[in-house]
Backbone as CSV, one residue per row, in Angstrom:
resi,resn,N_x,N_y,N_z,CA_x,CA_y,CA_z,C_x,C_y,C_z
1,MET,203.861,-158.162,7.038,203.818,-157.231,8.123,203.959,-155.907,7.386
2,LYS,205.033,-155.798,6.395,205.210,-154.583,5.853,203.951,-154.103,4.936
3,GLN,203.334,-155.045,4.324,202.204,-154.701,3.620,201.015,-154.274,4.455
4,PHE,200.943,-154.866,5.506,199.824,-154.343,6.639,200.107,-152.939,6.971
5,ALA,201.322,-152.533,7.309,201.755,-151.140,7.582,201.301,-150.212,6.421
6,LYS,201.568,-150.600,5.294,201.282,-149.796,4.125,199.802,-149.603,4.074
7,HIS,199.050,-150.569,4.293,197.553,-150.458,4.200,197.012,-149.444,5.244
8,ILE,197.591,-149.516,6.517,197.246,-148.795,7.566,197.628,-147.288,7.277
9,ALA,198.789,-147.017,6.641,199.148,-145.560,6.413,198.281,-145.138,5.268
10,ALA,197.994,-145.959,4.317,197.163,-145.459,3.121,195.744,-145.200,3.619
11,THR,195.227,-145.960,4.432,193.923,-145.727,5.155,193.923,-144.405,5.912
12,ALA,194.903,-144.110,6.643,195.026,-143.042,7.457,195.057,-141.737,6.518
13,MET,195.864,-141.880,5.492,196.027,-140.625,4.563,194.700,-140.556,3.883
14,LEU,193.966,-141.402,3.455,192.653,-141.332,2.897,191.675,-140.754,3.725
15,GLY,191.694,-141.110,4.983,190.792,-140.640,6.083,191.089,-139.187,6.340
16,SER,192.340,-138.788,6.550,192.625,-137.386,6.659,192.288,-136.451,5.534
17,ALA,192.468,-136.970,4.318,192.007,-136.214,3.173,190.550,-136.033,3.055
18,LEU,189.763,-137.036,3.407,188.263,-136.900,3.433,187.863,-135.766,4.453
19,VAL,188.523,-135.855,5.704,188.132,-134.958,6.719,188.495,-133.509,6.349
20,SER,189.805,-133.338,5.838,190.193,-131.997,5.410,189.290,-131.418,4.333
21,THR,188.882,-132.204,3.422,187.863,-131.748,2.394,186.560,-131.299,2.934
22,SER,186.104,-132.067,3.862,184.873,-131.661,4.406,184.791,-130.393,5.366
23,VAL,186.138,-130.246,5.955,186.225,-128.984,6.795,186.416,-127.894,5.788
24,MET,187.148,-127.969,4.637,187.318,-126.979,3.751,185.944,-126.632,3.129
25,ALA,185.056,-127.501,2.851,183.712,-127.384,2.376,182.961,-126.352,3.222
26,GLU,183.107,-126.439,4.351,182.399,-125.723,5.451,182.766,-124.255,5.485
27,GLN,184.030,-123.927,5.026,184.392,-122.441,5.099,183.889,-121.694,3.953
28,LYS,183.370,-120.548,4.228,182.923,-119.536,3.256,183.958,-118.518,2.755
29,ILE,184.282,-118.696,1.633,185.412,-117.803,1.067,184.963,-116.822,-0.032
30,GLY,185.382,-115.582,0.125,185.018,-114.559,-0.897,186.291,-113.884,-1.448
31,VAL,186.090,-113.228,-2.563,187.140,-112.438,-3.109,186.651,-110.962,-3.413
32,VAL,187.502,-110.111,-3.245,187.283,-108.640,-3.452,188.391,-108.020,-4.259
33,ASP,187.872,-107.340,-5.316,188.949,-106.596,-6.274,189.032,-105.226,-5.663
34,VAL,190.011,-105.177,-4.746,190.320,-103.943,-3.934,190.637,-102.712,-5.017
35,GLN,191.494,-103.044,-6.041,191.891,-102.012,-6.868,190.707,-101.484,-7.706
36,GLY,189.633,-102.421,-8.064,188.475,-102.051,-8.685,187.540,-101.145,-7.831
37,VAL,187.389,-101.600,-6.629,186.612,-100.840,-5.555,187.236,-99.462,-5.434
38,PHE,188.604,-99.409,-5.297,189.227,-98.039,-5.031,188.966,-97.137,-6.274
39,GLN,189.084,-97.592,-7.552,188.975,-96.853,-8.664,187.475,-96.522,-8.806
40,SER,186.461,-97.229,-8.272,185.059,-96.965,-8.497,184.667,-95.904,-7.537
41,MET,185.470,-95.715,-6.437,185.044,-94.682,-5.399,185.091,-93.326,-5.857
42,PRO,184.091,-92.587,-5.721,184.166,-91.089,-6.240,185.261,-90.348,-5.422
43,GLN,185.627,-90.778,-4.277,186.821,-90.016,-3.571,188.079,-90.225,-4.151
44,ALA,188.351,-91.346,-5.023,189.562,-91.467,-5.553,189.799,-90.459,-6.600
45,ALA,188.866,-89.909,-7.360,188.860,-88.989,-8.295,189.197,-87.504,-7.658
46,GLU,188.493,-87.437,-6.570,188.730,-86.231,-5.803,190.115,-86.055,-5.246
47,ILE,190.809,-87.021,-4.929,192.149,-87.058,-4.366,193.033,-86.286,-5.299
48,GLU,193.084,-86.544,-6.562,193.840,-85.920,-7.603,193.499,-84.361,-7.665
49,ASN,192.242,-84.140,-7.746,191.815,-82.575,-7.830,192.330,-81.841,-6.510
50,SER,191.917,-82.583,-5.294,192.309,-81.779,-4.138,193.818,-81.495,-4.009
51,ILE,194.633,-82.542,-4.401,196.036,-82.356,-4.382,196.538,-81.304,-5.242
52,LYS,195.987,-81.301,-6.375,196.250,-80.264,-7.433,196.008,-78.864,-6.906
53,ALA,194.845,-78.737,-6.224,194.431,-77.420,-5.804,195.391,-77.054,-4.645
54,GLU,195.693,-78.015,-3.772,196.670,-77.779,-2.686,198.028,-77.292,-3.059
55,PHE,198.499,-77.845,-4.064,199.874,-77.505,-4.644,199.821,-76.526,-5.866
56,LYS,198.760,-76.003,-6.262,198.501,-75.296,-7.378,199.552,-74.236,-7.533
57,GLU,199.855,-73.360,-6.780,200.872,-72.318,-6.852,202.317,-72.878,-7.216
58,GLN,202.584,-73.947,-6.423,203.958,-74.415,-6.676,204.082,-75.217,-7.880
59,ILE,203.071,-75.780,-8.270,203.009,-76.504,-9.706,203.029,-75.460,-10.866
60,GLU,202.295,-74.306,-10.699,202.351,-73.285,-11.681,203.861,-72.664,-11.815
61,GLU,204.460,-72.569,-10.667,205.862,-71.894,-10.565,206.916,-72.926,-11.385
62,VAL,206.694,-74.097,-10.914,207.662,-75.103,-11.574,207.342,-75.156,-13.186
63,GLN,206.024,-75.155,-13.543,205.727,-75.121,-14.932,206.246,-73.789,-15.595
64,GLN,206.190,-72.728,-15.052,206.653,-71.530,-15.634,208.236,-71.538,-15.726
65,LEU,208.987,-72.145,-14.720,210.284,-72.301,-14.909,210.764,-73.275,-16.005
66,GLN,209.848,-74.309,-16.243,210.117,-75.260,-17.426,209.871,-74.467,-18.785
67,ARG,208.865,-73.672,-18.819,208.664,-72.833,-19.912,209.850,-71.824,-20.278
68,ASP,210.222,-71.218,-19.092,211.404,-70.207,-19.315,212.621,-70.947,-19.858
69,GLY,212.924,-72.104,-19.335,214.091,-72.837,-19.652,213.921,-73.277,-21.146
70,GLN,212.852,-73.673,-21.561,212.540,-74.243,-22.936,212.753,-72.830,-23.852
71,PHE,212.140,-71.752,-23.387,212.316,-70.539,-24.207,213.758,-70.178,-24.486
72,PHE,214.534,-70.192,-23.336,215.990,-69.721,-23.418,216.737,-70.700,-24.261
73,ALA,216.511,-72.022,-24.040,217.229,-72.923,-24.934,216.733,-72.751,-26.441
74,GLU,215.549,-72.522,-26.767,215.213,-72.411,-28.070,215.779,-71.125,-28.801
75,ARG,215.758,-70.073,-27.959,216.400,-68.803,-28.435,217.880,-69.002,-28.624
76,LEU,218.536,-69.699,-27.714,219.957,-69.814,-27.854,220.297,-70.681,-29.123
77,GLN,219.511,-71.686,-29.450,219.674,-72.568,-30.671,219.278,-71.605,-31.811
78,ARG,218.275,-70.882,-31.902,217.896,-70.150,-33.037,218.716,-68.929,-33.283
79,ASP,219.178,-68.299,-32.258,219.813,-66.989,-32.531,221.310,-67.046,-32.285
80,ALA,221.895,-68.218,-32.003,223.164,-68.318,-31.635,224.262,-67.746,-32.595
81,ALA,223.870,-67.966,-33.906,224.664,-67.453,-34.993,224.900,-65.874,-34.986
82,THR,223.769,-65.292,-34.702,223.777,-63.825,-34.665,224.200,-62.911,-33.320
83,MET,224.310,-63.820,-32.327,224.572,-63.321,-30.911,226.001,-63.202,-30.790
84,SER,226.508,-62.128,-29.838,227.834,-62.024,-29.492,228.063,-63.038,-28.401
85,GLU,229.494,-63.195,-28.149,229.789,-64.274,-27.165,229.200,-63.850,-25.795
86,GLN,229.180,-62.625,-25.380,228.744,-62.163,-24.160,227.074,-62.491,-24.122
87,GLU,226.327,-62.342,-25.109,224.817,-62.601,-25.035,224.811,-64.090,-24.840
88,LYS,225.592,-64.891,-25.627,225.467,-66.239,-25.419,225.749,-66.914,-24.110
89,LYS,226.773,-66.155,-23.527,227.112,-66.512,-22.065,225.992,-66.324,-21.126
90,GLU,225.398,-65.032,-21.288,224.355,-64.586,-20.442,223.225,-65.603,-20.629
91,LEU,222.846,-65.948,-21.807,221.822,-66.713,-22.011,222.013,-68.294,-21.520
92,GLN,223.180,-68.737,-21.688,223.674,-69.986,-21.100,223.568,-70.017,-19.668
93,GLN,223.903,-68.896,-19.079,223.978,-68.680,-17.535,222.304,-68.632,-17.116
94,LYS,221.561,-68.028,-17.906,220.095,-67.981,-17.593,219.585,-69.438,-17.588
95,ILE,219.878,-70.190,-18.545,219.538,-71.585,-18.668,219.943,-72.398,-17.486
96,LEU,221.276,-72.230,-17.162,221.744,-72.999,-15.900,221.038,-72.557,-14.749
97,ASP,220.676,-71.264,-14.577,219.909,-70.678,-13.343,218.547,-71.438,-13.312
98,VAL,217.921,-71.562,-14.377,216.510,-72.007,-14.559,216.653,-73.594,-13.905
99,ARG,217.597,-74.221,-14.628,217.826,-75.762,-14.209,218.098,-75.861,-12.809
100,ASP,218.893,-75.009,-12.193,219.092,-75.087,-10.758,217.822,-74.843,-9.961
101,GLN,217.033,-73.812,-10.384,215.634,-73.580,-9.762,214.852,-74.664,-9.817
102,LEU,214.791,-75.486,-11.030,213.949,-76.443,-11.346,214.384,-77.709,-10.343
103,SER,215.587,-77.932,-10.240,216.005,-78.986,-9.448,215.903,-78.786,-7.955
104,GLN,215.807,-77.397,-7.489,215.641,-77.105,-6.206,214.067,-77.124,-5.845
105,LYS,213.325,-76.807,-6.815,211.768,-76.774,-6.506,211.106,-77.966,-7.135
106,GLY,211.342,-78.568,-8.161,210.854,-79.541,-8.881,210.710,-80.684,-8.053
107,GLN,211.901,-81.372,-7.777,211.918,-82.632,-7.242,211.344,-82.539,-5.702
108,PRO,211.599,-81.661,-4.963,210.921,-81.618,-3.605,209.301,-81.477,-3.757
109,LEU,208.861,-80.804,-4.719,207.440,-80.614,-4.916,206.845,-82.020,-5.392
110,GLN,207.605,-82.751,-6.244,207.154,-84.098,-6.618,207.055,-85.001,-5.521
111,GLN,208.098,-84.911,-4.550,208.030,-85.787,-3.425,206.855,-85.389,-2.550
112,LYS,206.631,-84.102,-2.306,205.503,-83.649,-1.448,204.121,-84.172,-2.011
113,ILE,203.988,-84.091,-3.294,202.767,-84.567,-3.958,202.602,-86.043,-3.800
114,GLN,203.681,-86.769,-4.033,203.583,-88.201,-3.869,203.253,-88.595,-2.426
115,ARG,203.954,-87.932,-1.513,203.632,-88.269,-0.145,202.003,-87.943,0.264
116,ARG,201.556,-86.820,-0.286,200.259,-86.455,0.025,199.312,-87.450,-0.656
117,THR,199.627,-87.895,-1.849,198.798,-88.822,-2.535,198.697,-90.144,-1.891
118,ASN,199.979,-90.593,-1.320,199.905,-91.877,-0.674,199.034,-91.807,0.696
119,GLU,199.159,-90.690,1.380,198.380,-90.376,2.568,196.953,-90.626,2.324
120,GLU,196.508,-89.914,1.322,195.052,-89.973,0.948,194.703,-91.366,0.533
121,ARG,195.501,-91.941,-0.374,195.200,-93.278,-0.831,195.147,-94.249,0.423
122,ASN,196.021,-94.085,1.359,195.999,-95.053,2.555,194.657,-94.808,3.358
123,LYS,194.101,-93.658,3.324,192.851,-93.285,3.994,191.721,-94.164,3.299
124,LEU,191.750,-94.093,2.036,190.694,-94.798,1.231,190.780,-96.272,1.390
125,LEU,192.039,-96.720,1.355,192.321,-98.168,1.584,191.913,-98.665,2.965
126,GLY,191.974,-97.726,3.864,191.540,-98.046,5.343,189.979,-98.174,5.250
127,LEU,189.247,-97.179,4.549,187.902,-97.404,4.484,187.470,-98.571,3.698
128,ILE,188.158,-98.976,2.714,187.897,-100.226,2.050,188.047,-101.538,3.019
129,LYS,189.159,-101.461,3.720,189.424,-102.507,4.643,188.259,-102.671,5.733
130,GLN,187.809,-101.529,6.131,186.543,-101.650,7.215,185.361,-102.040,6.452
131,ALA,185.183,-101.865,5.137,184.049,-102.210,4.504,184.140,-103.804,4.238
132,ILE,185.354,-104.282,3.999,185.533,-105.577,3.751,185.299,-106.451,5.047
133,ASP,185.783,-105.833,6.155,185.523,-106.535,7.447,184.004,-106.642,7.639
134,SER,183.271,-105.362,7.394,181.874,-105.362,7.657,181.094,-106.442,6.853
135,VAL,181.332,-106.494,5.588,180.664,-107.339,4.731,181.020,-108.770,5.079
136,ALA,182.217,-109.122,5.404,182.673,-110.494,5.802,181.854,-110.889,7.005
137,ALA,181.775,-109.890,8.091,181.089,-110.317,9.198,179.516,-110.416,9.005
138,LYS,178.994,-109.646,8.269,177.571,-109.586,7.976,177.139,-110.880,7.179
139,GLU,177.989,-111.145,6.323,177.617,-112.349,5.338,178.205,-113.725,5.820
140,GLY,178.928,-113.733,6.902,179.549,-114.896,7.444,180.777,-115.481,6.747
141,TYR,181.508,-114.604,6.165,182.637,-115.086,5.260,183.848,-115.456,6.311
142,ASP,184.450,-116.553,6.153,185.667,-117.030,6.881,186.890,-116.365,6.468
143,LEU,186.888,-116.207,5.078,188.211,-115.583,4.506,187.781,-114.894,3.301
144,VAL,188.360,-113.649,3.163,188.164,-112.857,1.990,189.518,-112.507,1.582
145,LEU,189.713,-112.912,0.098,191.006,-112.776,-0.491,190.960,-111.531,-1.535
146,ASN,192.200,-111.007,-1.807,192.224,-110.012,-2.787,192.126,-110.661,-4.165
147,ALA,191.296,-110.267,-5.148,191.057,-110.860,-6.195,192.350,-110.964,-7.238
148,ASN,193.200,-110.086,-6.987,194.597,-109.999,-7.803,195.400,-111.194,-7.127
149,SER,195.139,-111.700,-6.028,195.978,-112.680,-5.461,195.461,-114.140,-5.812
150,VAL,194.171,-114.262,-6.624,193.605,-115.392,-6.796,193.725,-115.741,-8.276
151,ALA,193.851,-117.078,-8.716,194.105,-117.341,-10.143,192.582,-117.475,-10.591
152,PHE,191.686,-117.940,-9.962,190.342,-118.279,-10.354,189.367,-118.120,-9.306
153,ALA,188.293,-117.480,-9.428,187.104,-117.536,-8.450,185.756,-117.486,-9.168
154,LYS,184.965,-118.312,-8.822,183.561,-118.069,-9.352,182.999,-116.787,-8.996
155,GLU,182.079,-116.211,-9.900,181.451,-114.873,-9.628,180.724,-114.746,-8.306
156,GLU,180.228,-115.920,-7.953,179.334,-115.876,-6.851,180.095,-115.626,-5.530
157,HIS,181.481,-115.781,-5.571,182.374,-115.610,-4.536,182.753,-114.100,-4.470
158,ASP,182.565,-113.328,-5.545,183.019,-111.929,-5.496,182.169,-111.024,-4.796
159,VAL,182.767,-110.343,-3.838,181.960,-109.372,-2.949,182.421,-108.030,-3.166
160,SER,182.969,-107.736,-4.151,183.431,-106.375,-4.600,182.335,-105.282,-4.565
161,GLU,181.198,-105.632,-5.168,180.036,-104.777,-5.266,179.528,-104.529,-3.867
162,GLN,179.284,-105.468,-3.106,179.015,-105.244,-1.563,179.909,-104.333,-0.814
163,VAL,181.179,-104.604,-1.058,182.299,-103.756,-0.428,182.153,-102.223,-0.906
164,LEU,181.914,-102.013,-2.127,181.678,-100.746,-2.737,180.498,-100.078,-2.006
165,GLN,179.485,-100.814,-1.995,178.152,-100.186,-1.409,178.324,-99.916,0.041
166,GLN,179.084,-100.773,0.701,179.415,-100.493,2.129,180.322,-99.149,2.335
167,VAL,181.182,-99.051,1.508,182.204,-97.931,1.466,181.266,-96.654,1.264
168,GLU,180.272,-96.679,0.319,179.641,-95.561,-0.070,178.532,-95.190,1.196
169,LYS,178.237,-96.164,1.918,177.369,-95.993,3.145,178.185,-95.299,4.262
170,THR,179.384,-95.498,4.436,180.106,-94.941,5.459,180.480,-93.608,5.263
171,ASN,180.463,-93.153,3.909,180.809,-91.618,3.681,179.444,-90.809,3.537
């Protein structure tokens, strides 16, 4: 009786494995290299340029502060032996003032630039998502995975080029 139960269980497992294999064979699965599509988009290069233009004055101000601080530090190091104590103190105070200004302006500017970069990047990723949805619907894909999440996929399953073409059509 025990052996009969084992045979029934084995037959049931084999049958379910065959059914699940045939169901999986009917699914159409694709992969897309989202990062590659993003980098291939002309808008991706434009993001950096537009953000630099947007924050140009602030970036130049921070860069000038950095140059001033470096100049004062080099001057102090170079001329310290010939300076009076008063001149050294004044120069050290200038260096501290520049550092304070840098911390007040540099870090907030960096955060603003990062926030704007993320906003623009998310817009482009939204366009890519729409293109993936469109290609999947048009081509009849049941599942589209990010290529970075897949260990291996045949070239025929890669829809990255189609997604890039779709993104270019929408703009």
